[in-house]
C-alpha positions as CSV (number, residue, x, y, z in Angstrom):
1,M,32.4,13.8,29.9
2,G,34.0,15.6,27.0
3,D,34.9,19.3,27.2
4,A,34.2,20.0,23.5
5,V,30.5,19.2,23.7
6,E,28.1,22.0,24.7
7,S,26.3,21.4,28.0
8,F,22.7,20.4,28.4
9,T,20.4,22.6,30.5
10,L,17.3,21.3,32.1
11,A,14.6,23.9,31.4
12,A,11.1,24.4,32.6
13,D,9.6,23.2,29.3
14,V,11.5,20.0,29.1
15,V,9.5,16.8,28.3
16,I,10.8,13.4,29.4
17,R,10.3,11.0,26.4
18,V,10.5,7.3,26.8
19,T,10.2,4.1,24.8
20,A,6.6,2.8,25.1
21,D,7.4,-0.1,27.4
22,P,5.8,-0.3,30.8
23,A,9.1,-0.9,32.7
24,A,10.8,2.0,30.8
25,V,7.9,4.3,31.5
26,A,8.1,3.5,35.2
27,V,11.7,4.6,35.2
28,A,10.8,7.8,33.4
29,E,8.1,8.5,36.0
30,Y,10.6,7.9,38.7
31,L,13.0,10.4,37.1
32,A,10.2,13.0,36.9
33,Q,9.4,12.4,40.6
34,L,13.1,12.9,41.5
35,L,13.4,16.2,39.5
36,R,10.1,17.9,40.1
37,P,10.5,19.0,43.8
38,G,13.9,20.7,43.4
39,T,13.2,22.3,40.0
40,G,9.6,23.1,40.4
41,Y,9.1,22.0,36.8
42,Q,6.2,20.0,35.5
43,L,8.4,17.6,33.5
44,P,5.6,15.6,31.7
45,V,6.4,12.1,30.6
46,A,5.5,11.2,27.0
47,S,6.2,8.4,24.4
48,V,9.1,9.0,22.1
49,D,6.5,8.7,19.3
50,A,4.5,11.6,20.6
51,A,4.4,14.8,18.6
52,G,6.6,17.7,19.9
53,A,10.1,19.0,20.1
54,A,12.9,16.5,19.6
55,G,14.9,18.0,22.5
56,G,14.7,17.4,26.2
57,I,15.3,14.1,28.0
58,A,14.9,10.7,26.3
59,L,15.0,7.2,27.9
60,L,15.4,4.7,25.1
61,L,15.5,0.9,25.1
62,D,17.9,-0.6,22.6
63,P,19.0,-4.3,22.8
64,D,22.4,-3.3,21.3
65,A,23.0,-0.4,23.7
66,G,25.4,-2.1,26.1
67,A,26.7,-5.3,27.5
68,G,24.1,-6.7,30.0
69,R,20.7,-5.6,31.2
70,E,22.3,-3.2,33.8
71,S,24.5,-1.4,31.4
72,Y,23.6,2.0,29.9
73,R,24.9,4.9,27.8
74,L,24.3,8.6,28.7
75,D,24.7,11.2,26.0
76,S,24.5,14.9,26.8
77,T,24.4,17.6,24.1
78,A,23.1,21.2,24.0
79,D,19.5,20.3,23.1
80,R,19.1,16.7,24.3
81,L,20.1,14.3,27.1
82,T,19.6,10.7,26.2
83,I,19.9,7.5,28.3
84,T,20.0,4.3,26.2
85,A,20.0,0.8,27.7
86,P,19.2,-2.8,26.8
87,A,16.7,-3.0,29.7
88,A,14.8,-0.9,32.2
89,A,17.4,-1.7,34.9
90,G,20.1,0.0,32.8
91,L,17.9,3.0,32.3
92,F,17.4,3.2,36.0
93,Y,21.1,3.2,36.7
94,G,21.6,5.9,34.0
95,V,19.0,8.0,35.9
96,Q,21.1,7.7,39.0
97,T,24.2,8.9,37.1
98,L,22.1,11.8,35.7
99,R,21.1,12.6,39.3
100,Q,24.8,12.8,40.3
101,L,25.6,15.0,37.3
102,L,23.0,17.6,38.3
103,P,23.8,20.2,40.9
104,P,23.4,19.1,44.6
105,A,20.4,21.4,45.0
106,I,18.4,18.9,42.9
107,E,18.0,16.9,46.1
108,H,15.9,19.5,47.8
109,Q,12.2,18.9,48.3
110,T,11.3,22.6,47.5
111,P,12.0,24.6,44.3
112,Q,15.6,25.9,44.1
113,P,16.9,28.5,41.6
114,G,19.1,26.3,39.5
115,P,20.4,26.5,36.8
116,W,20.3,22.7,36.1
117,V,23.2,22.0,33.9
118,V,24.8,18.7,32.8
119,A,28.2,18.8,31.1
120,G,28.2,17.6,27.5
121,G,29.7,14.3,26.5
122,R,29.1,10.5,26.7
123,I,29.3,8.0,29.5
124,A,29.2,4.3,28.8
125,D,28.8,2.2,31.9
126,A,28.2,-1.3,33.3
127,P,28.6,-3.0,36.6
128,R,31.5,-5.3,37.5
129,F,29.5,-7.7,39.9
130,A,26.0,-9.0,39.4
131,Y,25.2,-8.9,43.2
132,R,25.7,-5.5,44.9
133,G,23.9,-5.4,48.2
134,A,23.2,-4.0,51.6
135,M,21.7,-5.7,54.6
136,L,19.4,-4.2,57.2
137,D,19.0,-6.1,60.5
138,V,15.4,-5.5,61.5
139,A,15.4,-8.3,64.2
140,R,17.6,-6.7,66.9
141,H,15.7,-3.4,66.5
142,F,12.4,-3.3,64.5
143,F,12.2,-0.7,61.7
144,P,8.7,0.3,60.5
145,V,7.9,-0.2,56.8
146,D,8.4,3.5,55.8
147,E,11.9,3.5,57.4
148,V,12.8,0.4,55.4
149,L,11.6,2.1,52.3
150,R,13.9,5.1,53.1
151,V,16.8,2.7,53.2
152,V,15.8,1.2,49.9
153,D,16.0,4.7,48.4
154,H,19.5,5.2,49.9
155,I,20.9,2.0,48.3
156,A,19.2,2.7,45.0
157,R,21.0,6.0,44.8
158,Y,24.4,4.2,44.6
159,K,23.2,1.4,42.1
160,L,23.0,-1.4,44.6
161,N,20.6,-4.1,43.5
162,H,19.9,-6.3,46.5
163,L,18.4,-5.6,50.0
164,H,19.1,-8.4,52.5
165,L,16.6,-8.3,55.3
166,H,17.7,-10.1,58.5
167,L,14.1,-10.9,59.6
168,T,14.7,-13.2,62.5
169,D,17.0,-13.5,65.5
170,D,17.0,-14.1,69.2
171,Q,15.5,-10.7,70.0
172,G,12.6,-10.7,67.5
173,W,10.8,-12.5,64.7
174,R,9.7,-9.9,62.2
175,I,7.5,-11.6,59.6
176,A,4.0,-13.1,59.9
177,I,3.7,-16.8,59.2
178,D,0.1,-18.0,58.8
179,S,0.9,-21.6,59.8
180,W,2.7,-20.5,62.9
181,P,0.9,-17.3,63.9
182,R,2.6,-16.8,67.3
183,L,5.9,-16.2,65.6
184,G,4.8,-12.6,64.9
185,S,2.5,-11.8,67.7
186,V,4.7,-13.4,70.5
187,G,8.1,-13.8,68.9
188,G,8.0,-10.3,67.4
189,A,7.0,-8.5,70.7
190,S,10.6,-7.7,71.9
191,Q,13.8,-6.2,70.8
192,V,17.3,-5.2,72.1
193,G,16.9,-3.2,75.3
194,G,13.2,-3.9,75.7
195,G,10.4,-2.0,73.9
196,P,7.5,-3.1,71.9
197,G,9.3,-4.7,68.9
198,G,7.0,-5.4,66.0
199,Y,6.6,-7.5,62.9
200,Y,5.6,-7.2,59.2
201,T,2.3,-8.5,58.0
202,K,2.4,-10.2,54.7
203,A,1.0,-7.0,53.2
204,D,3.8,-5.0,54.8
205,Y,6.4,-7.4,53.5
206,T,4.9,-7.3,50.0
207,R,4.9,-3.5,50.1
208,I,8.7,-3.5,50.8
209,V,9.3,-6.1,48.1
210,E,7.3,-4.2,45.5
211,Y,8.8,-0.8,46.4
212,A,12.3,-2.3,46.2
213,A,11.5,-3.8,42.8
214,S,10.4,-0.4,41.5
215,R,14.0,0.7,42.3
216,H,15.4,-2.5,40.6
217,I,16.3,-3.9,44.0
218,T,15.8,-7.6,44.8
219,V,14.8,-8.4,48.4
220,V,16.7,-11.3,50.0
221,P,14.8,-12.5,53.1
222,E,16.8,-14.2,55.9
223,I,15.3,-16.7,58.3
224,D,18.3,-17.5,60.6
225,L,18.6,-21.2,61.4
226,P,19.3,-23.4,63.4
227,G,20.8,-20.8,65.9
228,H,19.7,-17.3,66.6
229,T,16.2,-18.7,67.2
230,H,15.4,-17.6,70.7
231,A,12.4,-15.5,69.6
232,A,10.9,-18.5,67.7
233,L,11.4,-20.7,70.8
234,T,9.6,-18.1,72.9
235,A,6.6,-18.3,70.6
236,Y,6.8,-22.1,70.3
237,G,8.5,-23.9,73.1
238,E,8.0,-27.3,71.5
239,L,10.7,-26.4,69.0
240,S,13.3,-26.2,71.8
241,R,15.4,-29.1,73.0
242,D,13.8,-29.2,76.4
243,G,10.3,-28.4,75.1
244,V,10.0,-25.3,77.3
245,A,9.4,-21.8,75.9
246,P,12.0,-19.4,77.3
247,P,11.1,-15.8,78.2
248,P,11.8,-13.0,75.7
249,Y,15.4,-12.0,75.2
250,D,16.5,-8.4,74.8
251,G,20.3,-8.7,75.2
252,T,23.0,-8.9,72.6
253,D,25.0,-12.1,73.4
254,V,25.0,-14.7,70.6
255,G,25.3,-18.5,70.1
256,F,23.2,-19.8,72.9
257,S,20.0,-20.7,71.2
258,A,19.0,-23.4,68.7
259,V,16.0,-25.3,67.5
260,D,15.9,-29.1,68.2
261,T,17.7,-30.5,65.2
262,A,16.6,-34.0,66.1
263,S,12.9,-33.3,66.1
264,E,10.7,-33.9,63.0
265,L,8.5,-31.0,64.2
266,T,11.5,-28.7,63.6
267,Y,11.7,-29.7,60.0
268,A,7.9,-29.3,59.6
269,F,8.3,-25.8,61.1
270,V,11.3,-25.0,58.8
271,D,9.4,-26.2,55.7
272,D,6.3,-24.2,56.5
273,V,8.2,-21.0,57.2
274,L,10.5,-21.2,54.2
275,S,7.6,-22.1,51.9
276,E,5.6,-19.1,53.0
277,V,8.5,-16.7,52.8
278,A,9.5,-18.0,49.4
279,A,5.9,-17.6,48.1
280,L,6.0,-13.9,49.1
281,T,9.4,-13.3,47.5
282,P,9.8,-13.1,43.7
283,G,13.6,-12.9,43.8
284,P,15.7,-16.0,43.4
285,Y,17.4,-16.1,46.8
286,L,16.4,-17.4,50.2
287,H,18.9,-16.8,53.1
288,V,18.9,-19.3,55.9
289,G,21.6,-17.9,58.2
290,G,23.5,-20.8,59.6
291,D,26.1,-18.9,61.7
292,E,27.0,-19.1,65.4
293,A,25.0,-22.3,66.3
294,F,27.5,-23.0,69.0
295,T,25.3,-25.3,71.0
296,V,24.6,-27.7,68.1
297,P,27.1,-30.6,67.7
298,A,29.0,-30.6,64.4
299,A,27.3,-33.8,63.2
300,D,23.9,-32.6,64.0
301,Y,24.6,-29.2,62.4
302,A,25.7,-31.0,59.2
303,A,22.6,-33.2,59.1
304,F,20.4,-30.1,59.7
305,V,22.0,-28.2,56.8
306,D,21.6,-31.1,54.5
307,R,17.9,-31.3,55.1
308,V,17.4,-27.5,55.0
309,Q,19.2,-27.2,51.7
310,R,16.8,-29.7,50.2
311,L,13.8,-27.8,51.6
312,V,15.0,-24.6,50.1
313,A,15.5,-26.3,46.7
314,R,11.9,-27.5,46.9
315,T,10.8,-23.9,47.0
316,G,12.6,-23.2,43.8
317,K,14.9,-20.7,45.4
318,T,18.7,-20.5,45.5
319,I,20.0,-21.0,49.0
320,V,22.2,-18.3,50.6
321,A,23.9,-18.9,54.0
322,W,26.7,-17.4,56.1
323,H,30.0,-19.1,55.4
324,Q,29.7,-21.5,58.3
325,F,27.7,-23.6,55.8
326,A,31.0,-24.2,53.9
327,S,32.0,-27.4,55.6
328,T,28.7,-29.2,55.0
329,V,27.6,-31.2,52.0
330,H,27.3,-29.1,48.8
331,A,23.9,-28.2,47.3
332,P,23.9,-27.1,43.6
333,G,24.1,-23.4,43.1
334,R,24.4,-22.5,46.8
335,V,25.9,-19.1,47.8
336,L,28.1,-18.6,50.9
337,Q,28.2,-15.1,52.5
338,Y,31.7,-14.6,53.9
339,W,31.9,-12.3,57.0
340,G,35.3,-13.3,58.3
341,T,38.2,-10.9,58.8
342,T,41.0,-12.7,57.1
343,P,41.5,-13.3,53.3
344,L,42.5,-16.9,54.1
345,D,39.8,-19.5,54.7
346,A,40.6,-22.9,53.4
347,V,37.1,-24.3,54.2
348,V,35.4,-21.6,52.1
349,A,38.0,-22.1,49.3
350,D,37.2,-25.9,49.3
351,A,33.5,-25.2,49.1
352,V,34.1,-23.0,46.1
353,R,36.0,-25.8,44.4
354,R,32.9,-28.0,45.0
355,G,30.8,-25.4,43.2
356,A,29.8,-22.8,45.7
357,R,29.7,-19.1,44.9
358,V,30.5,-16.3,47.4
359,I,29.1,-13.0,48.5
360,L,31.8,-11.0,50.2
361,S,31.0,-9.1,53.5
362,P,34.3,-9.2,55.4
363,G,33.6,-7.8,58.9
364,D,36.6,-5.5,58.9
365,R,35.8,-4.0,55.5
366,A,32.1,-4.2,54.8
367,Y,30.3,-4.3,58.2
368,L,28.5,-0.9,58.5
369,D,27.8,-1.5,62.2
370,M,31.5,-1.4,63.1
371,K,32.6,1.9,64.8
372,Y,34.5,4.3,62.6
373,T,36.9,5.0,65.5
374,A,37.0,4.4,69.2
375,E,35.1,7.6,69.8
376,T,32.1,6.6,67.6
377,R,29.1,6.5,70.0
378,L,27.3,3.8,67.9
379,G,28.3,0.4,66.7
380,K,30.6,-2.4,67.8
381,D,34.3,-3.1,67.4
382,W,34.8,-6.9,67.4
383,A,36.1,-6.7,63.8
384,G,38.2,-3.5,64.6
385,F,37.4,0.0,63.6
386,V,36.3,0.5,60.0
387,D,37.1,3.9,58.7
388,V,36.2,4.9,55.1
389,Q,39.5,4.0,53.6
390,S,39.3,0.5,55.1
391,A,35.8,0.1,53.6
392,Y,37.1,1.2,50.2
393,D,40.7,0.0,49.9
394,W,40.3,-3.7,48.9
395,D,39.4,-5.7,45.8
396,P,36.5,-8.1,46.1
397,G,37.6,-10.0,43.1
398,S,40.9,-11.1,44.6
399,Y,40.2,-10.8,48.3
400,L,39.8,-14.5,49.3
401,V,42.9,-16.7,48.7
402,D,42.2,-19.5,46.3
403,V,38.8,-18.1,45.4
404,P,38.8,-16.9,41.8
405,E,36.9,-13.8,40.8
406,E,34.4,-15.8,38.7
407,A,33.2,-17.5,41.9
408,V,32.5,-14.1,43.5
409,L,28.8,-13.3,42.9
410,G,29.4,-9.9,44.5
411,L,29.5,-8.1,47.8
412,E,27.2,-6.8,50.5
413,A,27.4,-4.2,53.3
414,P,25.6,-5.5,56.4
415,L,24.2,-3.2,59.0
416,W,23.5,-5.0,62.3
417,T,21.4,-3.1,64.7
418,E,22.3,-4.0,68.3
419,T,23.1,-0.3,68.9
420,I,21.1,1.2,66.0
421,T,17.6,2.4,67.2
422,S,16.5,4.7,64.4
423,V,16.8,5.3,60.7
424,G,18.9,8.4,61.5
425,D,21.4,6.1,63.4
426,A,21.4,3.8,60.4
427,E,22.2,6.6,58.0
428,Y,25.1,7.8,60.2
429,M,26.6,4.4,60.0
430,M,25.9,3.9,56.3
431,F,27.2,7.3,55.1
432,P,29.9,7.7,53.9
433,R,30.9,4.0,53.9
434,L,28.0,2.7,51.8
435,P,29.1,4.6,48.6
436,A,32.6,3.1,49.1
437,I,31.2,-0.5,49.0
438,A,28.9,0.5,46.1
439,E,31.9,1.7,44.1
440,L,33.7,-1.6,44.6
441,G,30.7,-3.5,43.4
442,W,30.1,-1.4,40.3
443,S,33.5,-0.2,39.0
444,P,36.3,-2.2,37.5
445,A,39.3,-2.8,39.8
446,S,41.5,-0.6,37.5
447,A,39.3,2.4,38.5
448,Y,39.9,2.0,42.3
449,D,41.8,5.0,43.6
450,W,41.4,6.0,47.2
451,N,42.7,9.5,46.8
452,A,40.4,10.3,43.9
453,F,37.5,8.5,45.6
454,R,37.7,10.5,48.8
455,H,37.5,13.8,46.9
456,R,34.5,12.5,44.9
457,L,33.0,11.4,48.2
458,A,33.4,14.8,49.7
459,A,31.3,16.3,46.9
460,Q,28.4,14.1,48.0
461,A,28.0,16.0,51.3
462,P,25.9,18.8,49.9
463,R,23.6,16.2,48.3
464,W,23.1,14.4,51.6
465,T,22.5,17.6,53.5
466,A,19.9,18.7,50.9
467,A,18.2,15.3,51.1
468,G,18.2,15.4,55.0
469,I,20.5,12.4,55.3
470,A,22.6,12.1,58.5
471,F,26.3,11.2,57.9
472,H,29.6,11.0,59.6
473,R,32.2,13.7,58.7
474,S,35.1,11.3,58.6
475,P,38.4,13.2,58.9
476,E,39.8,11.1,56.0
477,V,37.6,12.9,53.6
478,P,38.2,16.6,52.5
479,W,34.6,17.7,53.1
480,P,33.5,21.2,52.0
481,A,34.3,23.8,54.6
482,V,30.6,24.8,54.8
483,V,27.9,22.4,53.7
484,P,24.7,24.3,53.0
485,S,21.8,23.2,55.1
486,P,18.4,22.7,53.5
487,R,16.2,25.7,54.3
488,R,13.3,27.8,53.0
489,P,14.4,30.8,50.8
490,G,15.0,33.7,53.2
491,A,15.3,31.5,56.3
492,A,18.3,31.8,58.6
493,A,21.0,29.2,58.1
494,T,21.2,26.4,60.7
495,A,24.0,24.2,61.8
496,N,25.1,21.4,59.6
497,P,22.9,18.4,60.4
498,A,25.9,16.1,60.2
499,E,27.4,17.9,63.2
500,L,24.3,17.7,65.3
501,P,23.2,14.7,67.5
502,I,22.1,12.0,65.0
503,P,18.4,12.7,64.2
504,S,15.6,10.2,63.7
505,V,14.5,11.0,60.2
506,G,11.1,9.9,58.9
507,R,10.1,9.5,55.3
């Protein structure tokens, strides 16, 4: 932002004006909903053609405003703040930048005194990677719909555009399938450590998908196959190799379960499930897992993958799978999600030469369920300890040897939930590492600078506290000495929520 341009002040009489396009109007309404609680202002939304003052906030669609539908330009002057973009997605990301430019108190849900000042100048911005995602494992521990929506809001804040939902695993099946109804009612009735589990009805899943779409986030559903299927076998024992339904599983070991890859009933099951999930999912991707099928012989695994890839193609979706798919026959357009801990993987590099694209989720960089340090009470450590600098200090475009940047679709930060039992736990593991992954996905490599980033990250703490977000006060980051806690005017100050036991935060 330039110093020579006078700052814009958001005042009580500001009107948000917007191009008369339904998608753009939806972004303007979203902006108003963000700003009204903290300011106490009415902030009406009107068409740019409506009569009235020329000042205020304007969201404008212009096909020539930037390079790509997610790009935007933000101009701030004394009397007007304008976000211009070729598409509504760009307007939405411009809104997230405006949110960051306003004082942290804007995140409060009750009126604050202000003033609400945005420095004058211009920002022209666009993402580096098309795919910028986070994954929530709802299979190991079930998360109700409202908690998933809270996670959607968190990833939207940092311009991520995909939410990968790990819907099925050994401990629970989390989506209703009409043609196989016991998957939800029986397969969903467990989770790690015991407890009731749960599953999403089709209406629940549609609510998540539509809410995410309103934040310009595409849901990527995962049905993990042929391993990680114990919950499915509990519901339908005829899918197992011995035809016997095992009891529910609430442990955390992996690699022991598999459907019968030699049975035609298995492929009818897979076809039914993938067809129903694809019909509910407007996004282009369908994730089929594929990892840790240790009990399936290599030849049987390869034959299974070949058939499943064709079943996914029949739904019209693009197949995504963990990188264990790399050694199998190539399907046009397929995407491999890499979760290894080394930049050298000759099998993945060969798959890329055959036409595969890659989403990067290296376990020792991007896995949000890894402990920060040995003392972290949550998480696991099989990939090592992932502090904030480890999450930030790598380049997705050049990470994998012999995989060119043009083959990298993007990156994703997975959060597995063997030890995560609440959305407060999830937030503690996401923050502050999620913004690190988000910056790698959005910004050009030339902008990566750990020292500068950790200072910018520190400035987020008052925002998270005002928004009631739990986070880890990593010693690598120079956090403010005192982070103001959200409270009613006149109320006594409380301890910093980030220093308290991790709360379970509802929407």
